[in-house]
C-alpha positions in Angstrom: 10.8 80.8 23.6 9.3 81.8 27.0 6.6 79.2 26.5 9.1 76.5 25.8 11.0 77.3 29.0 7.8 77.4 31.1 6.8 74.0 29.6 10.2 72.5 30.5 9.9 73.7 34.1 6.4 72.3 34.4 7.5 68.9 33.0 10.5 68.8 35.3 8.3 69.6 38.3 5.8 66.9 37.3 8.6 64.3 36.8 10.0 65.1 40.3 6.6 64.9 41.8 6.1 61.4 40.3 9.5 60.2 41.5 8.8 61.5 44.9 5.5 59.7 44.9 7.2 56.5 43.8 9.8 56.7 46.6 7.1 57.3 49.1 5.1 54.3 47.9 8.2 52.1 47.8 7.9 51.4 44.1 11.4 52.4 43.3 14.6 51.2 44.9 17.4 53.6 45.6 20.6 53.7 47.7 18.6 55.3 50.5 16.2 52.4 50.6 19.0 49.8 51.5 20.8 51.9 54.1 20.3 50.8 57.7 22.2 52.4 60.6 24.4 49.9 62.4 23.2 50.9 65.8 19.6 50.2 64.9 19.5 47.3 62.4 21.4 44.0 62.0 24.2 45.0 64.4 26.5 42.1 65.7 27.7 42.6 69.3 31.0 40.9 70.1 31.6 40.2 73.8 35.0 38.8 74.5 35.6 37.1 77.8 38.6 36.5 80.1 38.7 33.6 82.6 41.3 31.9 84.8 41.6 28.2 85.4 43.0 27.3 88.8 44.7 23.9 89.0 46.4 22.1 91.8 48.4 19.1 90.5 50.9 16.6 91.8 54.3 16.4 90.0 53.2 17.6 86.6 50.2 18.9 84.6 49.4 18.9 80.9 47.2 21.9 79.9 45.0 22.6 76.8 48.0 24.2 75.1 49.6 20.8 75.0 52.5 21.8 77.3 53.4 19.7 80.3 54.3 21.9 83.3 56.4 20.6 86.2 56.6 23.9 88.2 53.9 26.3 89.5 53.1 29.1 87.2 50.6 31.9 86.4 52.0 32.9 83.0 50.3 30.6 80.4 47.3 31.7 78.5 45.4 30.6 75.3 43.0 32.5 73.1 40.0 30.5 72.0 36.7 31.4 70.2 33.6 31.6 72.4 30.1 30.7 71.3 29.5 34.2 70.0 32.5 34.0 67.7 34.5 36.4 69.8 37.9 36.0 71.6 37.9 34.0 74.8 41.2 34.3 76.7 41.9 31.6 79.3 44.7 32.0 81.8 46.3 29.1 83.9 47.0 29.5 87.6 48.9 26.3 88.3 50.3 25.0 91.6 52.5 22.0 91.4 53.0 19.9 94.5 55.7 17.3 95.1 56.0 14.6 97.7 59.3 13.1 98.9 58.4 10.1 101.1 60.8 8.5 103.5 60.7 5.5 105.9 63.0 4.9 108.8 63.2 2.3 111.5 64.3 2.3 115.1 64.4 -1.1 116.9 61.1 -2.7 116.1 59.2 0.4 115.0 58.9 2.3 111.7 58.2 5.9 110.9 57.1 7.6 107.7 57.8 11.1 106.5 57.0 13.9 105.9 55.0 14.7 109.0 51.5 16.1 108.9 50.3 13.8 106.1 47.8 10.9 105.9 49.3 7.5 106.4 48.4 3.9 105.6 50.8 1.1 106.5 50.9 -1.9 104.2 52.3 -5.4 104.3 54.6 -5.8 101.3 54.6 -9.6 101.8 50.9 -9.7 101.3 50.7 -7.8 98.0 50.8 -4.4 99.7 47.6 -5.1 101.6 46.7 -2.4 104.2 47.4 -3.2 107.8 44.0 -2.6 109.5 43.9 0.4 111.8 47.5 1.5 111.2 47.2 5.1 110.0 49.6 6.9 112.2 53.1 8.1 111.1 54.7 5.4 113.4 54.0 1.7 113.2 55.1 -1.3 115.3 54.5 -4.6 113.5 53.2 -7.6 115.4 55.5 -9.9 113.6 58.5 -9.8 111.4 58.1 -9.0 107.7 58.4 -6.3 105.0 56.4 -3.1 105.4 55.8 0.1 103.6 53.6 3.2 104.1 51.4 5.1 101.6 51.7 8.8 102.3 49.2 11.4 101.1 49.8 15.2 101.3 48.8 18.2 99.3 47.0 16.2 96.6 49.9 13.9 96.1 50.2 10.2 97.1 53.3 8.1 97.1 54.5 4.9 98.7 57.7 4.3 100.6 60.1 1.5 99.9 59.6 -1.7 101.8 61.6 -2.2 105.0 62.1 -5.4 106.8 61.4 -5.6 110.5 62.6 -8.4 112.8 60.6 -8.8 116.0 63.3 -10.2 118.2 61.3 -10.0 121.4 59.0 -12.8 120.2 60.1 -16.3 121.4 60.5 -19.2 119.1 57.2 -20.4 117.7 56.7 -24.1 117.0 54.0 -25.6 114.8 53.5 -29.3 114.5 51.9 -28.8 111.1 55.0 -27.3 109.5 58.7 -28.1 110.2 62.0 -26.9 108.8 65.4 -28.5 109.1 68.8 -28.6 107.4 69.2 -31.6 105.1 73.0 -31.8 105.2 73.3 -31.1 101.5 73.2 -27.3 101.3 69.4 -27.3 101.4 66.8 -26.5 104.0 63.7 -28.7 103.9 60.3 -27.3 104.8 57.7 -30.0 105.5 54.1 -28.9 105.7 51.2 -31.2 106.7 48.5 -28.8 107.8 48.9 -26.1 105.1 48.5 -27.7 101.7 48.5 -25.4 98.7 49.4 -22.3 100.7 51.6 -19.4 99.7 54.1 -18.6 102.5 57.1 -16.3 103.0 60.3 -17.7 104.3 62.9 -15.5 106.1 66.4 -16.5 107.2 68.3 -14.3 109.6 71.7 -14.3 111.3 71.7 -14.2 115.0 72.4 -10.5 115.0 69.1 -9.9 113.1 70.5 -9.4 109.6 68.2 -10.7 106.9 70.2 -13.3 104.9 67.5 -14.6 102.6 63.8 -14.2 101.9 61.7 -16.3 99.5 58.1 -16.8 98.6 57.1 -20.4 98.2 53.9 -22.4 97.5 53.7 -25.2 100.0 53.3 -28.6 98.3 54.1 -31.0 101.2 57.8 -30.8 101.0 59.8 -27.8 99.7 63.5 -27.2 99.5 65.3 -23.9 99.6 69.1 -23.3 99.4 70.8 -22.9 102.8 73.4 -20.1 103.6 77.0 -20.9 102.4 78.5 -20.0 105.8 78.1 -22.6 108.6 76.4 -21.4 111.7 73.1 -21.0 113.6 70.3 -19.1 111.9 66.8 -18.0 112.6 64.1 -19.2 110.2 60.7 -17.7 110.1 57.7 -18.7 108.0 54.7 -16.4 107.6 51.4 -16.9 105.9 49.3 -13.9 104.7 48.0 -13.3 108.2 50.2 -14.9 110.8 53.6 -16.3 111.8 53.5 -20.1 111.3 57.0 -21.0 112.4 60.0 -19.4 114.1 62.9 -21.4 115.2 66.7 -21.7 115.3 68.4 -23.9 112.7 72.0 -25.1 112.5 73.6 -25.1 109.0 76.6 -27.3 108.6 78.4 -26.1 105.5 80.3 -28.9 103.6 
């Protein structure tokens, strides 16, 4: 019995020695073989980030969250996924600017508001073409016509309405190449000889400077426009894109 017990112990020790040898040589796989501490092997580091987008916009702004904002705000944020697969929080710091433009006239001068902005005066009768050199907030036109001002301030740009200016201090201007007269049948005839195929602007004023009628016409030799319904003396002015072609008084005899 004692011999059998000693033999079992020897066999057990021999078996453990072989297993230990196998483990040392890597010939047997065990739970301990596949275990790798997270801080030493195959660890994935997640680095979330937090950023702020600063935006200055005019009137409104549509952000990446699909919302259109019309007022300044620092509240919105979205959570995205960065290149490492981690959270990326983006905040919005938004400033909304608005611009209320105004134009006013005094005698033969115009002024644009608000003050402290950048200005560019434009000729409405010439497809809103800029008036060269006129970039102050006040403007005195050289001849009668419709004018507006483009105003830029705080990232916003807007254009005022067009305002008509009558330059009363300029004397009548005659031009032998273009004539205007009342036909006697509720029509004013404009006869042009030196300006074929030219686009012009015709203005008709009362003697107190009130604009009665304005019309854009394409000169074809003889053009007819309707005369005022009320009998009296009127001032007619004809402008090309760049100059005043005719300014004269005309009597309308209403039937």
